[in-house]
C-alpha positions in Angstrom: 118.3 117.4 81.8 117.8 116.2 84.5 116.4 112.5 84.4 114.6 111.1 87.0 114.6 107.4 88.2 111.0 108.1 89.7 109.0 109.2 85.9 104.9 108.0 86.3 103.7 106.2 83.6 100.4 108.3 83.4 98.8 111.5 83.7 96.0 112.7 85.0 95.3 114.0 81.8 93.7 112.0 78.8 96.4 111.0 76.0 95.3 109.7 72.8 97.5 108.5 69.8 97.9 111.6 68.6 99.1 113.0 72.0 97.8 115.6 74.5 94.7 117.0 73.9 93.8 121.2 74.6 90.9 121.5 76.2 89.9 122.9 79.9 90.5 119.4 81.3 94.3 119.5 80.4 94.6 123.3 80.8 96.3 122.7 77.9 95.5 125.4 74.8 97.3 126.0 71.2 98.4 128.8 69.9 102.1 130.4 70.8 103.7 130.2 74.2 104.8 134.0 73.8 108.6 132.9 75.3 111.1 135.7 76.2 113.4 133.2 76.8 114.1 129.4 76.9 116.8 127.9 79.4 116.1 124.7 81.3 114.2 121.7 79.8 113.2 118.8 81.3 110.8 116.0 80.1 108.0 114.1 81.6 106.1 111.6 80.1 104.1 111.3 76.7 106.3 114.0 75.4 105.4 116.7 77.3 108.9 119.2 77.5 108.8 121.4 79.9 110.4 124.5 79.4 111.5 127.6 82.1 111.1 131.1 80.5 113.4 132.4 82.8 112.4 136.3 81.6 109.0 135.7 82.5 109.4 133.7 85.9 107.1 130.7 83.9 107.4 127.0 83.5 105.5 126.0 80.1 104.3 123.0 79.2 104.4 121.4 75.4 102.8 118.9 73.9 105.3 118.0 71.5 103.2 115.0 70.0 106.9 113.3 69.7 106.2 110.0 71.4 108.2 107.3 69.0 111.4 107.3 68.0 111.9 108.3 64.0 111.1 106.0 61.2 115.2 106.5 59.9 116.7 106.9 63.6 119.9 106.4 63.8 122.9 107.3 66.5 123.4 110.6 67.4 126.3 112.5 66.5 126.8 116.5 65.4 130.2 117.8 65.4 130.7 121.5 65.0 127.0 121.8 67.1 127.7 125.4 67.1 128.0 125.6 63.6 125.1 123.9 62.6 122.8 126.0 64.8 124.1 129.4 63.3 123.4 128.1 59.9 119.6 126.6 61.3 119.0 130.2 62.5 120.7 132.4 60.6 123.1 133.8 62.5 126.8 134.1 63.7 128.5 131.4 65.5 129.5 133.9 68.1 125.7 134.6 69.0 124.8 131.2 69.6 124.2 129.7 72.8 123.2 126.5 74.1 121.3 126.8 77.6 120.1 123.4 78.4 119.6 120.2 76.5 117.0 117.0 77.2 116.4 113.7 75.9 112.9 112.4 74.9 112.4 109.2 76.6 109.7 108.5 74.0 111.5 109.2 71.1 115.1 109.9 72.0 115.6 112.7 70.5 117.2 115.1 72.1 115.8 118.8 72.7 118.1 122.3 72.7 117.0 125.1 74.3 119.1 128.2 72.5 119.6 131.6 72.6 119.9 133.5 69.2 122.4 136.8 69.7 123.7 137.8 73.7 122.2 140.0 76.6 119.2 141.5 76.8 118.1 140.9 73.0 118.7 137.7 72.8 115.8 135.8 71.0 114.6 132.2 72.5 114.9 129.0 69.9 113.7 125.4 70.5 115.8 122.8 68.2 115.4 119.6 68.3 117.7 116.4 66.5 116.2 114.4 63.7 118.5 111.8 63.8 122.3 111.1 63.1 123.4 114.5 62.6 120.3 116.5 61.7 118.8 119.5 63.5 115.0 120.8 62.9 114.1 124.0 64.5 110.2 123.2 66.4 108.2 125.7 65.5 106.4 127.5 68.2 103.8 129.2 66.2 100.8 127.0 67.2 101.6 124.2 69.8 99.4 122.5 72.7 100.8 124.4 75.7 99.6 125.7 79.5 101.7 127.4 81.9 102.3 128.3 85.4 103.8 131.3 87.2 106.4 131.3 89.7 105.2 133.6 93.0 107.2 136.3 94.0 110.1 136.0 91.2 113.5 138.6 91.4 112.9 141.7 90.1 113.4 141.9 86.6 116.1 145.2 86.1 119.9 145.1 85.5 121.8 145.2 88.8 125.5 146.6 88.9 127.8 147.6 86.7 130.9 146.6 83.5 131.4 142.5 84.1 129.6 142.4 87.1 126.2 143.4 85.7 123.2 141.2 85.8 119.8 140.9 86.1 118.5 138.8 89.5 115.0 137.4 86.9 117.5 135.6 85.3 118.1 132.8 88.4 114.1 132.7 89.1 114.9 129.2 87.9 117.7 127.2 87.8 116.6 123.6 87.2 113.4 121.8 86.8 112.5 118.1 86.5 109.2 115.8 86.3 108.9 113.5 89.2 105.4 111.6 89.5 102.7 114.2 88.9 104.3 117.3 89.7 107.6 119.7 88.3 110.2 120.8 90.8 111.2 123.8 90.2 114.4 125.5 91.8 115.2 128.7 91.6 115.6 132.3 93.4 112.4 134.5 95.0 112.6 137.8 96.7 112.0 136.9 100.0 114.2 136.3 103.2 114.8 132.6 101.9 115.6 133.3 98.2 116.7 129.6 97.4 113.4 128.3 96.8 112.0 125.0 95.5 108.4 124.5 94.3 106.7 121.8 93.6 103.5 122.4 91.5 101.2 119.8 90.3 100.7 118.9 86.6 98.5 119.6 85.0 99.2 123.0 86.1 97.5 124.6 88.8 98.1 128.5 90.3 101.5 127.8 91.8 101.3 128.3 95.3 104.6 129.7 97.4 107.6 128.0 97.1 109.7 126.2 100.2 112.5 128.1 101.6 115.8 126.2 101.8 118.7 126.6 103.8 121.7 124.6 103.9 125.5 124.3 105.2 128.3 125.4 102.6 131.5 123.0 103.4 133.7 125.3 101.4 132.4 128.6 102.6 131.7 127.1 106.3 128.5 128.9 107.0 125.0 128.2 106.5 123.4 129.9 103.5 119.6 130.9 102.3 120.6 132.9 99.5 122.6 130.6 97.5 120.9 129.4 94.5 120.5 125.2 93.8 122.7 125.0 90.4 121.2 121.8 89.2 119.6 118.6 90.7 118.1 115.3 90.2 115.4 113.8 92.0 116.4 110.2 93.1 114.9 107.2 95.4 116.5 106.4 98.9 115.0 104.4 101.6 111.9 104.0 99.0 111.6 107.8 99.6 111.7 110.5 96.4 114.4 112.6 97.6 116.1 115.4 95.8 120.2 115.5 95.3 121.1 119.6 94.8 124.3 120.5 93.6 125.6 124.1 94.5 128.2 126.1 93.5 131.6 125.7 95.0 130.4 122.5 95.1 128.4 120.8 98.0 125.9 118.2 97.2 122.6 118.5 99.2 119.9 116.0 100.3 116.8 116.9 100.4 113.0 115.0 100.9 110.4 115.7 98.3 107.8 115.7 101.2 109.2 118.5 102.7 108.4 120.5 99.8 105.1 122.4 101.4 103.8 126.1 100.4 105.8 128.6 102.7 107.6 126.1 104.4 111.5 126.3 105.2 113.7 123.2 105.3 117.4 122.7 105.8 119.0 120.2 103.7 121.5 117.5 104.7 124.9 118.1 103.3 126.1 114.9 102.0 129.4 115.9 100.2 131.8 118.9 99.9 133.6 118.2 96.3 135.6 121.3 96.0 135.6 125.2 95.7 136.2 127.2 92.8 133.9 125.0 90.4 130.6 125.5 89.0 128.1 122.3 88.8 126.7 122.4 85.2 124.4 118.9 85.2 123.9 115.9 86.9 121.6 112.6 86.1 121.3 109.6 88.0 121.5 105.9 86.6 121.2 102.9 87.6 124.4 100.1 87.0 125.5 97.0 88.6 122.4 97.1 90.5 123.5 100.8 92.4 122.2 103.9 91.9 125.0 106.3 90.6 124.9 110.1 90.0 126.8 111.8 86.8 127.6 115.8 87.7 129.4 118.1 84.9 131.2 120.6 86.5 133.2 123.6 85.0 136.3 122.9 86.6 136.0 119.7 88.1 135.6 117.4 85.1 132.6 114.9 85.0 132.3 113.5 88.4 130.6 109.7 89.2 129.8 109.9 92.2 128.2 106.8 94.4 124.8 106.8 96.6 125.3 103.6 98.6 126.5 105.1 102.0 123.6 108.2 101.2 121.2 106.7 103.8 123.7 106.7 106.6 125.7 109.5 105.5 126.9 111.8 107.9 125.4 115.6 107.6 128.9 117.7 106.9 128.2 120.9 109.3 131.7 122.0 109.9 133.9 124.0 107.2 136.1 122.0 104.1 138.7 124.3 104.1 141.4 124.6 101.3 139.3 122.9 98.3 138.7 120.0 100.2 136.4 117.1 99.6 134.4 115.4 101.9 131.3 112.9 102.3 130.0 110.8 99.5 133.1 109.0 97.2 133.6 109.9 93.7 135.4 109.4 90.9 136.6 111.6 87.7 135.6 109.9 84.8 138.4 109.5 82.5 137.6 110.5 78.8 134.6 112.7 79.1 136.4 116.3 78.9 134.5 119.0 78.5 131.4 118.2 79.1 128.8 121.2 79.3 125.3 119.5 79.5 124.1 115.5 79.6 121.1 113.3 79.9 120.1 110.1 79.7 119.3 108.3 76.1 118.4 105.1 77.5 119.7 102.9 80.5 123.2 102.1 79.3 123.9 105.4 77.3 124.1 109.1 77.7 123.8 112.1 75.4 126.5 114.6 76.2 127.3 118.1 75.0 130.8 118.9 75.1 133.6 120.5 73.4 137.1 119.0 74.0 140.0 120.7 74.2 141.3 121.7 70.9 138.4 119.9 69.2 134.7 120.9 68.0 132.0 121.2 70.0 130.3 117.9 69.2 127.0 116.1 70.5 127.4 112.3 70.9 126.4 109.6 72.9 128.5 107.7 75.4 128.3 104.8 77.3 127.2 105.3 81.0 130.6 104.4 83.1 
């Protein structure tokens, strides 16, 4: 999903030509991870896939052993993705929901977190591309995996009625990314500072308490501690790793990775307000023309290309931004990228996107980075 610019070239685990090995030193064991759900996805090096199980409030690392492109590698383009997934998984198209997508940088295959069915009885599945228009179901019966449980998750119960019915546990993890030797996990906790970030060392050790996050929400005109991060990406600012996080309605917030300490509380720096009545869906960073850019997909405001050039000097937004206005970092809407719901970097010049153009079929395709 999110492609950080700061991926380590090596892990503190033993890697061989056959991939990561199960054993006590790595924390990996062989078996079925027992997913109750699969929502957010992110890749580390050596083909390690991190998958969020929000119902269990846990992050699972899977050694995919997918460390090189397939021999018959072709450009990825799948027209009518929903229909193909329904055929692969043996269910109706209306019962298919793609939760997230991430590209394995080692093999350039795309992995899809898919739900079969709707509501509390939905079953998770992991699907990957096989080159061109091919899809493959990833068997989870006997994989090398390790697991980290998130402490203090929201209650696993249904609250509200009718269309307002929800399960707070489903926001225990809202996004994740791998950075150097740790997995960064955003979500909600059952604490006063409900909005939380965890920095979990990898190989996994028991997860410590998270860092409570407070932000100023320009569209709402107030400081908030309960608004969840919807999507985020790590980038480098002034030689220091930072998180750029997007929230509903849509503030962009800068948070220093160094400030993520167990039990601490941090106040993010709101560096942009990109308009209300909108939910950010996915974000990536990339380099072009010697500059770092952000690409943000939105529910109702299209895909935005955001400049980070003025980020170090950007003045924090601490006053209301009324009437759906925008403020802070400059951005432009990317023409022709309509209907994008998921995106990830495929390589240095190309993004892989999942989108459904108006009046067209849903498709998975590669597009040149703008």
